N, C-alpha and C positions, 0 to 999 in steps of 0.2 A: 355631354357635360360631365360624364362620370369621372374623367381624369381631373377636371376642375374641382369636383367635390372632394376627391381624395387629397388634393393639394390644400383645400380649405381646412380639412380635418387635421392636417399636420403643419398648419401655419406657424405653430409655436416652436417648430424644430430649430429655428435659428434665433438665438438670443443675442446678447451683446458680446458674443465670442468674436475674437479677432481673426480666427482661421476657420470660418465656416465653409467658405467657397474654395474649391480647388477644381477647376474645370479641366477636362481633357479636351484640348482644342485641336481642331483639324489643322492641317498644314497651311491652308489658306487663312486669310484674315477677313472673315465676313463682318460686315457692319451689323451690330445688333439692331434688330427691328422689333418693335413691340406691336402686337396685334390687339387692337382695341375693339371691343364690341361697339358697333355703331349705335345700337340702342342705348347703351350705357353712356355713350358720349353725349348724346342728345338729351338724355333724361337727367336733368340736374335737380337734385332735391332742394326744396325751398329752404331747408334747414341749414344747408351749406352756406357759410358766409365767405365772402371773397377774402377777407383778411385771414381767416383760418386756412384756406386753401393756399394762399400765397405764403403763409408762414410754413406750412407743411412742405411745400416745394422748396422753399429756401433752406430748410433744415436738411432736406435730401441732398441739395447741392453742397452744403457744408459737410455732410457725410462723405460725399464723393471727393471733396478736397482733401480730407484727412483719411481716406480709405477705410471708413467705418461702415459697419453693417447698417442696413435700413430697418432691421427688425426690432423696432422699438415702438412704443405707443405713440399715436399721432393726434391725440386730442389736444385741444388748445392748452389745457393745464399741464399735460404731460410734456408737450413740446417746450413750454416755458421752463419747466423743471429740467428738461434734457439740455437745453441751451445753457441754463445756469450752471448745471453740474459740469458740463464740458467746457465752460468758459476758462480763459487763461487764469483768472484770479483763483477760481476754485481748484483747478488742477495744480496750480503752483502751491496752493495751501496744502493740498494732500501730499505733494512732494516734500514740502517743508516738514510736515508731520512725520513722514517716513524717515527723513534725514535725522530729525531729532531723536526718534526712537533708536536709530542705529548709533547715534552719538552718545546716548545714555549709557551704553556699555563702557565708555571710558570714564564715567563718573561713578558707576556702581561699585560696590565693594567686590573685589579689590580695585581701588581707584588707580588710574594711570597718571594721576596728577602728582608726580614726584620728579625731582630733578634728574634722577638716574634710575635705571632699572637694575643696576649692579647691586646685589645684596651685600657686598662687602662694604659698601658705603652707608649701610643702614639708612636708606632713603626714607624721609618722612612723607607719608602719603596724606594728601588732603582729602578727607572723607566728608561728604555731604551728610547732614543730619538724616537720621533714619526716617524714611517715608517721603523724602523729597523726590527721588527718582521714581518711586512708585506712583506718586501723584502725577508726574509728567507722563508716565506710561498710561495711566488710566485715561487722562485727557486725550492722548494720541489714539488709544484704542477705541474710544468712543467716536472720534472723528472717522476712523477707518470703518467702524461698524456702521455708522450712518452712510458712508460711501457705499458699502456693500448692499445695504437696504435699498438705497436709491437705485442702484443698478438692477437689483431684482425687481423693483417696482416698474422700472421702465421697459422691461422685456415684454414682448407682445404676447397677449393671450393669457388665459389661466393655465397654470401648470402645477403638477404635483412635485413634491421634493425629489422623487425618483427621476422624473423627467428633467428637472432642473439640474440634477447631478449628471445626467447623460449629456446634456447640451452645454453646460458651462461648469466644468469641474473647477476651474480657477476660482470662480465666485463661491462655490460650495465649500471648497477647502479654506477659502478666506474666512467664512463664518466659523469653521472649526478651529482655525488658528486663533481667532479673536477669543473664542470661548475658552480654549485651553490657557491662553495668556491671562485672562481674568481669573481663572481658577488658580493659576500659579501665583499671581499677585496676592490673592487672598491667603494662600498658604504662607507666603513670605511674611506678610503682615502679622499673621497669627503666631508665627514662630518667634518674631522679634529680632532685634539687631544682633543679639549674641548667638544666634543659631549658626550652625556650620553649613546650612543650606544657603550659600551665597551665590555660587555660579548656577543660576537657575535654568530650568528647561526652556522657559520662554525666550531666553537669549538666542537659542538655536533657531527659533521660529521667526525671528524678526526679518531676516532677509527675504522671507516669502512675500512680504508686503511690497518690497521693491520690485520683485518679479511680476506680481499680480497687476500692478498699476503702470507697467511699462510695456507698451505694445511690441516694440521692436525686440525687447529683451525676451518676451514670451516666444516670439518667432524664432529667435536664435536658439533658445533653450529647446524648442520643439525640434528644430533642425539637428541640434546636437543629439537629442534622444533618438531620432531616427537614424543617426549615423552610428550609434553605439554597436549594433551587430557587427559591422565591418571593423570597428575599432577593437572589439573583443576578439575577433578572429586573428587579428595581427598580434594582439597582446598574448593570445594563446600560443601562437608561433614563437613569440619572444620567450614565453615561459618554458616551452620545450627546449629552446636553444639554451636557456640558462640551466635547465635541469641536466641536459646531456653533458655540458661542459663541467658542471659541478661534480657529477659522478665520475667523469673522466679525470678531473683534477684530483679527486680523492684517490683514484688508482695510480695516478701519475706521481703524486706526492704523498706516499704513505708515511705514517708516523715512525720515528726512530725507535728501534728496539722492539718492534712487534714480531711475534713468532706465530707461525701457523703450522700445526702438526709437528712441532719441534724444530721447524726450519725457520731461520731468520729471513725476514723479507729483504730481498736484495735492493740496494739503492737507498735504503732508509737513512743511512748516515748522511748521504749527500743532501737530502731534502729535509732534514730535521727542522731547519729554520723556517722554511716555507710552510711546512705542515703545521708547526706550532703557532705561527703568527696568522696565517690566512686560511688554512685547510684543516683546522683542528677537528671539525666535524662537518656534517652536511649543512647545518644551518650557517656556520661561520663561512664555509666555502661559498654557499649561495649568496650571502650578503657581500662577501668580498668581490665576487664577480658582478653582482648587481651594481655595486658602486663603480666598478670598472666600466660598466656600460656607459656611465656618465663621464668617464675619464677623470673622476675626482681623485682616485688613488693611483693614477698611472704616472710614473712607472713603479711606484712604491711596491705594489703587490707583486711585481715581477722580479724585483731586484734580488731577493734571496736565492731563488732558483737560477736566475740568469747568471749570478756570480759563480755558481758551481758549474754550470754547463750552458753555453750560449744557445744550444738547440732548444732549451726550454722556452726561449722567447717566441718560438713559432706557435706554441699553444696560446699564449696571450694575444699575439698579433692576429691569429686566426679568429679568436673569440671576438676581438674588437672589430675586425673587418666585417664579420657576419652580423653581429648585433648592432654595433654603433653606426656603421656606415651603410649597411644594406637594409636591415629590418627597420631601423628608425626612419630612414628616408622613404622606405616603402610605406610606412605608416603615414608619413606626411602626404605622399601622393594619394593614398586611399582616402584620407580625411578630406583633402582638398577636392577630390573628384566627387565624393558622396555628399559632403556638406554643401558644395556649390550647387548640386542638383536639387537638394531639399530646400535650400535657401531661395533658389530661383523659383521653385514651385510655390513657396510662401509669398514671394513677390507677385507671382501670377495671380494668386488668390486675392491679394490686395487690389490688384488692377481690375480683377473681375468685379469686386465689390464696388469699385468706382463706376464701372459701366452700369451695374445694376442701380446704383443710387441716382445716376443721371437719368436713366430711363424712368425710374420711379418719380422723379421730379417732373418729367414730361407728362406722365400719366396723370399726376396730381393736378397739373395746370389745365388739363382738358376738362376738369370738373368745374372750372370757374364759370360763373354765370355771365361775366362781362365778355362781350363780343362773342358769345357762344354761337349765335346764329351765323355770324360772319365766318367763324371758324368751321362750323359744320358745313356751310355751303362750299367753302374752299376745299374742305375735305372731300366732299362728294365730287367736286370738279376735278381735283387733282388725282383721284383714285379711280376714275371711271375706267381707264385703260387697265388698271390693275385688277379690278373686279371682273372685267371681261364679259359682263352680261350673263354670267352663270349663276347669279343669285348669291354670290359669296357674302357671308355675313360680316366679314372682317374688312375694315378699311384702315388706311394709314393716314391719320389726320395731320394737320399742320397747326401751328400756333402763330398768333400775331406777335410781331417783333416788339410792339409796345408793351404787350402783356409780359413778355420775358424781361423787358427792361424794368417794368414795375416790380417784378419778382426780385430782381437783383438788389433793389433798395431794401429788401427785407433781410438780405444775406449779410453775415458778418465776414466781410472780405477785407483784405489789406488794400491799401491804395493802389498798388501795382496790379493786383488781381482784378480790382474793379475797373481800372482803366483798360486792362486787357480785354475784359468782357464787353465793355462799351465799344471799344474799337471793332471787335468782331461783329457786334450787332449793327453798327453803322455800315460795315461792309455788306452784311446780308441785306440790310434795308435798301442799299443802293442797287444791289443785284436783283432784288425781287421786284416784280411788277405789281403785286397786290399787297405788299407789306407783311407777308407771311413767311415763316420758316418751317421747313420740314423737320421730321424727326432726325434724319441723318445730319442736317446742319446743326440741330440742337445738340446732338451728341458730340459732333466735331468741335463745337464751341467750347464745351466744358471738359472734354477728355484730356486736353493739354493745358489745363488751367494752371499748371506749374509754370508760371511765367518768370520773367527775370526778377532778380532780387531788387532790393531798394535802389532807387536811382541815385547815382553819384552826385551829391550836392555840389562837389567841386566843378563838375562838368556843366552844371546848370548856371553857374555864375560866370560873369564875364570879367576879364581883366580891365583895369582902369585905362582910359584913353587919355594919356597925358598930353597937354599942349606945350608944357615947358620942355625946352630942348634938352637940358641936362637930365631931367627925369626920363624922357623918352630914350636917351642914350643908355641910362642905367637899366631900363626895362629891356632894351634890346640885348644888352650884354648878358643880363641875368637869364633871359630865355634862350640864349645860345647853348648848344649842347656842350661846348667847350668849357662853359662855366661849371657844369656839374663834373666834368672830367678833372678839372683843376681842383675842385673841392674834394673829390675822391683821392687824388694824389696827396693833397695836404693831410687828409685824415690818415692815409697810409704812412706818410712820413712821421706824423705825430705818434702813431702806434710804434714805429721802430724806435724813435727817440725815447718814448715812455718805457719801452722794454729795457733799454740801456740804463735809463735813469733808475728804474727799480732795482736793477742788478747791482749798481754801484752805490746805492743810497746809504747802505750801512758799512761801506768800506772806507776806512779812514784815509787811505792813500788817494782817494778820488774825490775828496770834498771840493777841491777847486773845480774839477770837471763838472761835478754835480751842480755847483752854483751856476755855471754857465748854461747847463741844460735847463736849470730852473728859469733862467732868463728867457730861454727860447719858448718855454711854456706860455709866457705872457704874450709872445708874438702870435702863437696859435690862438690864444684867447681873443686877441684883437681881431684876427682874421675871421673867426667864427661869428663874432658880433657884427662885423661889417657884412659878412655874407648874408646873415639873416636880415639885416637892415635892407640890403638890396632886394631880397626876395619879398619883403613887405611892400616895398615901392613897386615892384614889378607885378605882383599878384593881387595886391589890394585885399578885398574881402575873402578871396579864395585862400589866402594864406591861413586865415583863422578857422577855416572849416576843413583844411587838409591836415589829417593827423600826423603825416610825415613831417610837414613843415612845423607844426606845433611841437612835435617831439624835439626836433633839432633846435627850435627856438628856446624851449624850456631848458634843455641841456646847456645851451650857450649862455643863457642868463645865469644859471646856477654856477657854471664855471667862472663867469665874470665875478660873481659875488664872492666865491671862495678864494679865487686868486687875489682879488682886491683886499679881502680881509687878511690874507696871509701876508701881503705886502705891507699893509698898515701895521699889523701886530709884530711881525718879525723883521720888517725892513729888508727882506731878501735874504736874511741870515737863517738858514735852516739847519745849522749844525746841531743845535740842541732843540729837540721837540718833545712834547709830552707824549704819553702813551697813545692818545687819540688826537693826533695833530691835524691841523688844516692841510698839511701835506698829504696825509692819508685820505682825507675827504676829496682833495683835488684828484688823487689817483682814481678814486671810485668814479668821479665824474668822467675822467678820461676813458675809463673802461666803457662807460655808456656811449661815449663819443665813437668808439669803435663800431658800434652797431650801425652807425651811419653808412658803413661800407656795404650794408645789405641793400642799399638802394641801387647798387650796380647790377643786381640780379635781373631786373627787367631788360637790361641791355643785351643779355645773352639768352637767346630763345631756348636752347636746350636746358639751361639752368632754370629759367623761368618756368618751363613746363614741369620739370621735376619738383620744384618748390610748390607750385600750385597744386600738383597732384598730391604731394605730401600733406599740405594743409587740408585738402579735401578729404583725404583718408582719415586724418585725425578727427574731423567733424563727423565722419560716417561710422566711426567705431565706438559710438556711445553705448551700443548694446553690449559689445564685448567688455567694455569697462564695467557695466553692470554685472556681468558674469563674474569678473574678477572680484568685485566687491562682495558678491554673495559667497563664493567659495572661501575667500579669505576670512570673512566674518564667521562663517559656520565653523571652519576648522580652528580658528582662534579660540572660540568659545569651547569647542570640544577639547582642544588642548589644555585649556584652563581646568576643565572638569577632570581630565586624566592626570595631568602632570604638574598641577600647581604646588609649588613649594617642595617638590620631590628632590630637587638638587639644591643643596645649600653649601656654601663654602665653609671650611673649618672655622671654628670660633677664633682661633689664634692666627688667622690669615689676614694680614692687613691689606689695605688698598695700596697699589704700586707706588703712588706718590709718597706715601708714608715710608716705604722702604728706602727711597732715595735719600730721605732725611736722616736715616740712621747711620751712625758711624761704624757700627759693627758689621760683621759679615751677614749675608742674606740668610734668613732663617732656613733651617734644613728642610722643613716641610714644603717650602716653596720650590726647591730645586730637586726634590726627589720624585716628582711626577714624571711619568713616562712621556717621552717626546711624542708629540702629535695627538695627545689626548685632550679631552675637554678642559681638564684642569690646567695642563701645561700651557695650552693656548690661551688661557684666561678668557674663556667664553661665558663667564658667569652672568654677564648682562643678557645673554641670549637664553631666555627662559620663558615659562608660561605662567608667571606670577600675576600678570595683569593683561588687559586687552592690548595695550600699546606694545608691550614686550613680546606678546604672542605674535602679533602681526609682523614685527621685525624678524623674529625667529623663523616664521614661515617663509618670509622673503629669502632669508639666507639659505634655507633648505631648497627652495625652488631654483635658486641660482646653481645649486648642486656642487658648489666649491666647498670641499671639506664636509659635505653632508654626512659622510660616514662617521665623522666624529660624534654627531648627535645620535646616530644609531647605536654606537657603542656605549655612549654615556647613559642613555636612558635604558638600554638593556641591562647595564650593570646596576643602576639604581632602582629600576622598577621590575621589569621582567623581559623575557625574550619576546613576548607577545606585544610589547610596546612598540617594537619595530614595525608592526603592521600599520600603525597610524602614520608613520613617516613614509612608508612605501606607498600607501594609498594617496597620501598628499602629493608625493612625487609623481605618481601616475596621472593624477587629475590635473595638477598644475603644470608640471614641467613637460609632460608627454602629450596629454590630450589638449589642454588649453593653449599651449604654445603652438602646436600644429594647427589648431583652429585659428589662432591669431595669424599665422602665416597664410592660411587659406583665405581669410578675410582680406588681408592686405593684398594678396595677389588678385583677388576678384575686384576689389576696389581700384587697384592700380591699373589693371588692364582696361576696365570700363572708363575710368577717368582719363587715362592716357589716350585712348582711342577718340573719345569725344573732344579732347583738347587739341589733338593733332589735326582732326578733321574740321576744326574751327566751327563746331556746332554752337548754336545759340545757348548761352548759359541759362540754366533753369534753377528753380528753387532747390536747394540742397536737400534732397531726400534720398533714402536708400533705394526706393523704387525707381528713381530716375536713372540709377546706374544700369538697370536692366531694361531700359526703355525699348531698345531695339529688339529684345527677345520676347517681350510681352505681346500676347495675342488677345484680340477681343473675343469674348465668349460668343457662341452661336446664339441665334435668335431664340431657339427653343430653350436653351439653358437660361437665358435672360427671362423668358416668359415663365418658366417653372419657378425661378427664384422669386419673381414678383408675385406669383400666385400664392406663395407662402405668407404674404402679408395680408391680414384680414381687411385692411382699408383699401387695398388696391385690387383684390381679387374680383369684386363685382364689376370692374371696368375692363376686364380682360376677356378676350374671346379665344377659344382654342384655335391655334394656327393649323391650317391645312397641311397635308404632307408636302404639297408642292411648295408652299411658302417656307416650311421648316427647313428645307434643304437648300434654299436659295440664299444668296448674299443680299446685298442692298438692292 
């Protein structure tokens, strides 16, 4: 029992961390088997109550359902708090608090509540009274602090702060972030509203709460962190490529009029324009080529030299071929390969936690007093051959099916999951001669608890059975496939005529034609109403629970109301209409009618497959959306700290609409800006003066179209070092995150496409389900060791023999 004692001493090693387990599985898929001490199974303490044991087992099953760790306290009070804390209401409340904390940034000084971010318009900012946003922050931080305290309390065993830091850094850092935020709020309140300390440090820390409280986001961030070495290796190669061509360009395009040892540099006159504009020094040359990597200044950077000699184009073409088309694509391949492996490993860890949680529920049920004698007798009978008469102290017990069914009543499961388990128990009961289920069947029952989604209410209802002959005829015609085909053709014809109508609506020469087209609209309106009436007759109650039918019905009724009102008010004469006329409203309704064409997608299998995969990918990329929110929020706040109000338009520079009203010529200072600059392009609204403007500016830079304009503008207004901020943002957003996004899409698409093409049974939409085929069950020894770390389960475990450790089921 020495190994068992060592495990007991380290049972607090696994806290509420989401990535504790990561087993190295063998190539085979052994069924995990728990080795239970026969003495412990038969010796049930009188202090153990059935309800407590059933509650503990139910919570373990819930942990398995959501891939959570079992290493939390299992007393009755702790389990009640655990279930309350992880209930949907509490978790959604925490998410709402985090969302409010992030949204506070738009209301804090400088507020984003203005009509425009263009400083030329002198936008009036609506500022909340001093202390309002701080009060919201204090309440939110108190909620998050309580959340962290509860998580720390629910972890198993007594632990020191050092041990807590080693085992759950996310939680420890969460305490530090909350403390720093409270201190920062105190500083802000003490300085008052007139202080220049407005863009506070705590704003930079807020995205941490989003990462800490989102399991999949933490997994994705961990996978990204593990992929960083490979990413940095490619970025180093990219830096060497940029350095080599920068130095080579400085030699290829020397400055005009330069002398060396009294000798004029040859070729300088030919390249004077290229050197002055793009290769004035090493820094300018490097920035010009860096922007060229993104093709944002192509072919502008090449044209001065190319105009002098066409051979100079080879330099720029070779640079783009190697950097843009070779190294960037190599980076995509490396990120996809590495990230996919790390992310799959994280999913394997989640699956292993599910196996451990199911086995923990099985072990916990063995402690129940009810039917203990029957279970023990069945255990000894079913395991006589396993023991083999050699005095083996370990047996593999069974559970009564009724006991498991009673335990299910304690679980917080959805209706579909509960029905799935009940169906499995009924199957086991019919196959069993003594009403017992083995450990293997118990694991198989819950390992695939990701059952189908919510049942389709439309399929559960029956269509009305009409006895009236006309109604039966309408029902038959409506249910015919040709009825939908005709409906789609009518919508297509309506779309064509609507396009023509919009094109000639404001042309005076076509008013007569327009009037005729307007009459045709009434014909379409009548058809849509009749079509929906026929569907109501044919489908009955099913019509009102089918969202597609309801959508078409609402659109048809809205179109009927607007066209009728237009006919009553205007009498069919639409030559003169106000700025927001009924004609415009009718066109908006017609645009919604066009969406009815989407119902043809299920009729084409390839299109239906692609569409379903696309929708599934969008649902599975929530973790990536969280990463985007974090980096955007962090860099927006950092940009406000560095560049707020550093670029202001001249005082005598009016807004462009004002210029159009002037009868005099355009003011000189408006037309003297150099072409292609920040001022000439009128990028004044792209700034870091508030949170909203900062986010839009970061988006414009991430798209990399004309992002060199921002580099030059802030270099001129701030310093050369300001370009480092934009380069880092470009690397993280446009290079790393974009390639990670491609990797996630490829992984999700391949998995979903394969499962869809093979007509697999639909499962609950989880990221783990995408890797279902690649996930392997942990070995029995790994399961046993993990269970041994839990203090409430260790007394009921026996050390497996070497023979049993290496065997499968």
